[in-house]
N, C-alpha and C positions, 0 to 999 in steps of 0.2 A: 871716606865718610864709613859712619860704623856699620852699616847694612852692606857693605861691598866684603861679603866674605864669599868661602867656596862654595859652601851649605847655599847659601841666599842666591849666587849666579845659577848653580846647578837646579834652584827651582825656578827663577825666571826663565831659562833657558828649557825648562820642562815647559811652561806655558806655551812659549814661544813655537816649539813643537807642536804642541797639543792645536794651537789655533792653525798650524801651517796642517795638520792633519785634519780637521776640521774643514779646512777647504777642500782638501783633495777628496773627503769623502762627497762634498756636493757636487764637486766637478765629475767626479767617476758618476755619479746618481745620473746627473744631468746626462753625460754623453754615452754611458754604458746601457745597452738595452736592459732592462729588468725583465720578470718573469711575465707573461701572458696571464690576464686576469679579467674574469665576469664575476660583476660583484652584482648583489641582487639586495632589495631590501622591499619591506611592505609599506606601503604610501598610505593607504587606506585598508581599513577594515571593520564595517560598520553593518549593524542590521538595518533588516528593509521588509522583515515580515509583520505580522499581527500581534506577536507575541509581546507579552507584558512582560518589563525588564524593571528589577528593582522597587516592583510593589507600584509603578506608576506605568501609565500607558505610553508605548512607544509612539514620538510624533509624529514617525513615517508609514501610520495606519493607513490601510486603504489598496496599497498596491498589489498586495494578492489576498485580498478579502474572499474573492472568487477559488483562490486554488489554496486548499486545506495545506497540502504536502509543502508548501512552501511559506507557511506562517514563522517557520526559523530562517527563513531565506537570509543569506549576507552578502554582501558585495567585498572584493579582495581586489584591490590595485599593485599589482607587482611592476617595479622598477627594474629592468635588468640592462646592464651597459658594459661598455667594455670600460675598465677602470686601470687596465695597466698601461704600459708604455708601447704598445706593437699592436697591431691590427691581428685581428682573428677572422681567418679563411674557414670555410665551410669543413677543409677537411683537418682542420688543427682540433675537432671534436673527436676525441678517442672511442667512444661507444660503437661496438658492432650492429645496432640497431640503425634504421632508418633515422630516429632523431638524436636532437644532440641532448638536449638538457629533460631532464623531471620533475615534476614537481610534485608533492606531495600533500595534500590537505588533511592533517587527521581530524579522525571522526567528522568529514563534514564532506557531501558529493558536490561534482560540478553536474554545473545543470545548465551553463550556457558561458560564451566566451566574445569577447571583444578584443580587437588589436588595436591599440592608437599608435601613432607617432607624429613626430614633427615634420617640417615643409624639408627641414635639410635630409629626413631619414626616411623620406616616400619613396626611396626605394628599396626598403627593406620589406612594402607590403607583397612583393612578389611571393615570399620565402614561406609566407603563412599560409600554406594550403596543405589540403589531405598528402598530397602526391610528394611534399616535401616530408610527411610526418607528421601535421598536426593532428590532434585526438584527443579527447578526453574520455577515458572509462572509469567509472566509480567516483575515488577521490584521488584518483592519478590525472597529472593534463603532461601531454608529451608535446614539447617545444622543438621545432626543426633547427636544423645547423644553418642559424641565421650570421650571416658573416656579420662583422662589425667592423671599423675603423675606430682608433683611440679616442674616446671621448663619446662616440654613438652610443643609442639606448633605444629601447622600444619598453611599450608599456602594455602589460594585459590585464582588464578588466573582468574578474571571475566572479560569475553568478553563482553561489554556492546554498545548499540546503542541507539539514540533518544533525547540525552542531550550532554550537556558541559562537559570539565574536571570540577570538583571542586564540582559540586552537592555533596547535602549531604548524608553519606552512616550512616547508625545508625542500631545496631546489638539489640536484646533485646531476652529477655531470662529468666529461673527464675532458681536459685541454692539455693538448700536447706542450709541454713546457710549462705547463703553468697550473694554475687552481681556479675553483669556482665557490664562491664564500661570500656570507653575508658583508655588508657593506653600509655603514652608518657616517662614514668619514666625512660626505657633503651632502648638501641639501639637494634636492631633488634638482633644479635647474644650474646648480653651479656646474662651471668647469672643473676637468680634475684637477687638482693641486700638480705643481711643477716638480716636487719632490714629494716622498712617501711622507705620512706623519713621523713612520721609525728615523728616518732618515733624519728629518727635521728636530726630533725630540734629542735623538743621540747625540747631533749636533750641537746644539744650546747648554745640552746638559756636561757634555765631555767640556765646552769652551768655559761652561761656569765653574765648573769643578778645577780645572788646571788654574785658571786666574785668581781665582778663592784660595789656591793651596799656597801660591806664590804669593797672595799678600799677606797670607796670614804668616809664613814663615818672616816675611821683611818686617812685620810690626810685632809680632808676637812678643810677649814678654815672659821671658825665662825664667825669669822667678816665681812663677804661678806655679801652683800642685798641678800633676797632672791628675785628670779623669780617672778614679778608678775603682776598683773594689772595696769594701770595707768591712770587717768584721766584727759580729756581736750580733744580739739577736732586735727582734722587730716586730709590734706586731699592728697590723693594718685592719683598722674595723669600718664599720660606717655601711655603705651603701652597697643591697643585696644585687642590684642591677649591673655592677661593675666589679661587683666579686669575682667572675669567673676569668676577668680579664687579669685582674689582679694575682688571681691565685698562680695563673700559668707564668706572669711574671715572675712571681716569688721562685717558683721552682726554678724556671732558667738561671735568674740571676742567683740561686743559691748552689746550682749547679756549677757555673762558673767561677762562683767567688766564694772558695773554700773559709770555710770557717763563719758563714753567715748563715741566719737562722730566721727565718720571716714566717709567722704566721697569721694568715688570714679568717678573723673572726666578724663575720657581717652579719648585722644583727638589723639596718635599716641606719638610713642618714641621720635622722634625728637622734637615735640612740648612740650614733659613734660620735658626734659631736658631744655630747654630754661625758660619753666616756673620755675623750680627750681632754675636755676640760675638768674633769675630776682627777685624771691621772697628774696634769699641770699643777693641779694647787696642791697637790700629796708630794709632788717631786721638791727635794730639798732646795735644786739649784738647777738652772740649766729646764733644757727642754728634754719630756720624756720620750721615749723610745716607741712614739706610737703616733702611726699617721691615720688621719679620718678621712673619707669618701664621701661624697655630699653629692646628689642628683640636686645641682643649683647650690644657690650662696645659702650659707648658713643664715640661722636666725638671728635676732638681733641680741643683744647681752652678752658675746662671748669676745670680748676687745682683744685679749692675749690669743687668739687664735688668728694664723696667717694663712693667707688662701696660696694657691697653687693650681691655674687653668690645666687641667690635662688633657680633655678630650672633650667633644661634641657627642651627645646621645640622642639618639630618637628614639621614640616611644610607642606604641599603636592601642587602637580599641580593640577589645576582638570580642566575638558573640560564637554564639551557638550556632550550628552548622543549620537548626531548622529556622532560625532567624532571617526573613525574606530580605535583608539589607547587606548590599554593600558600600554605601555609603552615607553618612548622615550630616548635615549642616550642623554648626555651631550651635545653632538655636534651637533645633533639636534635642543635640544632647544635655544643654541647659535644661530644656523642660521634662525630659524625662528623669535628670538627677535631682529637680525640685518637685518630683510628684505630680508634675500636670498631666503627662503622659505615661499611663500605668500599663498598658499591652499595646504589643504591634500592629493592634489594627489600623493604625493611619499608613500601615506599610505591608495592608494584605492578610495578617494574620491576628484579627479581635480575637481566635481561642486562646492566643499564646500572652500570659502574663509576662512582665519585664521583671527579670530580676536583678540586681545588682549586686556584682562580687566584688568586694574590695578589698584593699591591703589595710593596715592597721596604721594606729598616728606614726609610727617611727618610719615610715616609708619615705623615702624620697621620690618614690616613682607616683606615689598618690600625691604627695606635696606637688610635684611638676603637672599633675593632671590637673590639682584644683587652681595652681597660679597661670597655668598655660591655656588651658581649654576652659573650665568651668567659670572663674574669675572670682571662686568663692568656696567654702569649704563645701565638701559633700555633707548631704543630710545624714543623722545622727543613726547610729549601727540599730537595727530592729529587729533582727533574727540572729539565730543560732545557728539554724541547717539551710541558711540561705533559701529557703522554699516558702515557711511559714511565717508570719509575723508572729514575735513576740511582744510587740507593741502596737494593737487595736487602733492608737490613736496617730500612729504613724502613716503618712501618705505614699510610703515607697516598702516595698521588701529590699534589705539591702542587710548583709553580712561584711565580715571583718576578716580575712585570712592572715596567716604570719608571713606568709611568702608568696613570690611569684609562682613557684611551680602548683602551689595549692591553689592558686586562683587559676590557673590554665585548666589543671585537670576538672575544677569544680564547673567553669565554662564549659566545658567540652560536656561531662555530665547532666547537666542541666539545660533542659528546652526553654531556650527563653530568657537566657542567661546574657548578662555583658558582662566586661571588666576591663584592666588594662594590664599592659606588662611592657619591659625593654622590649624592642623594635626585633631581635634575632631569638628571643625565647620562645619556644612552642613552635616553633618552625617545621618540627617534624611530627607534631602532635594534632590526631586524628579528630574529627568534631568541632573542630574552632576555625573560624578564619580572622583576618585583618580587615580594618574598615578605613576606607577612604574617610577624610573630614575636608568638608567642603570642595570636593572632588579634587583633592588633594592625597597622592598616596603616600603613606609613610614608607620613604626611601631614601637611603643614604646618598643616594647615586645624585638627588636633586634637592638635599639639605639645604644647600647654600642659595639657592636661585628661586624655590618655591615658597608658598606661602603658608607651608603646613604647620600649624601650630605647636604640636606634640612631640617638643624638643626641649633640651638642657644641656649645659655645659654641666660636667663633671667636675668637681674640686676636690683637691687633697690639701687637707688642711694639717698643721702642726703648730704645736703649743709655743710660740715663738719662734725663733731662727734656730733651727736644730746647727750645732757644732759642724762645723765644713769636712771633718774627717771621722763623723757618723755614718754610720749604716743608714741613718734615716736621710741624710743629706744625700747621700751616693744613691739609696733607691729611689727618691725623688725624682733626680737627675737622670735615673735611667728609665723610668716613668715618662718623662716628660719629652726629653730629647736624645735619649739612647736608644739601646734595642729593646725597649720597651713599645716603641712606636709600631713595628711591625705586628706587635703582638695584638694592639688596639684596632688595627685594621685590621686582622684576619677576622677578629671578632665584631665587626659591624659597626666599629665607632670611627668618628673622625678625630683625629690627632690634631691637638693647637698647635701643633709644632708644624705642619705643613701648610700652604700658601691659604688653603681653602679655609682649613678651620683656624690660623692665625688671624684672618678676617673676621671669622665668626664670633672667637672668643675675646678677641679684642673689642667688637661695638657693643657685645651684650653684656 
């Protein structure tokens, strides 16, 4: 048989050894005790005071109407459990103090405490006494040295004041031969998993890798050329939103592949598409050394351009900090951009007029906003300074700027301003904040499961199919399936080559 060769036999033997090693890891994980561990997480963090939130009355008004200093009252429910493989005794806590764990509520003060537990853990109640170290002072709660069998847990319902929902909650303490750490791996009432997440993931990954290695060697076509570096010059144009990713890719590729020069010249998705089409028409033959990046699919009228889906990007609406809004519905956003809402009075600031700070017509970020959020084009440009109307007939104050950086700095500078940008842009800029849309936050963590609308696929276009040995072809492979994937992830995008990204890129 043709596949029976020394090389293939070694590969298959490696696969068998890998599977046996995986089975050994599972056996070891099950029978050899792991580190002791106490896990904790916040199951509830909610306001119960009478303050107004997001410009709308709190539906829980009335609990503290007669207690002014509790108008910003909040409730936090903490779940603390033994999610290791060994029981934890009271003498396993390593601190010198009487108590075992310390809970710090940043910017909030503890006002009251209730301890809850199940029938199976009713015996734990005797440990929650002042004599055992239970107490709270200021923003700190001290928890006694509670012994916990494997899988046991207790919950603390803490009444707080002095700060908003979402302030950091941190639990510290020491466990002999173990650790105290946040735990989000299982649901509140689930049983601990038989194997740790790391062990399961490593085992599955190792098994898949060695089996795939064996399969590739057995069925591979030795006549195919290897994927590697290419020499020459290449221009990448188009999307300014994706430009930081490609600039880093270009630097790394040029560093690793001597003789390659990649120039990133981003002027917006639409401009990049037109530039690529023009370069293709001027080329005497074949595909020019140009790649155009676009936030979303190209417009009609460019049949020669060939698409490559690279990544999924999320975008966000941003507002000036003085705007009293953290969430807008799609209906409100569309009403604002139609000129039906011209000030923030509906949200608590009638003295603050709405200023629309937008991108120019070449922007892919703007195109995605119009298609995914507005469902129509933005209104016409009516202001050069983003503050005063140049057209008195216009229903809105709207200006257009050349780059994302200009949009962000202008929104941060002008009270009442609203604009948009790619998700990671402006994360450290003061004076602005991102908005949720219909209650969905802009987050790459939930991009595949939430209904958040302001997202789009990043496309890389070439004029026809570039030669397989060209720098354009090699760099496309690097972006889509090579080392460029790590750079895509680092910049907060989702690679189309990942399982989640492949599903999204294939559906849209």
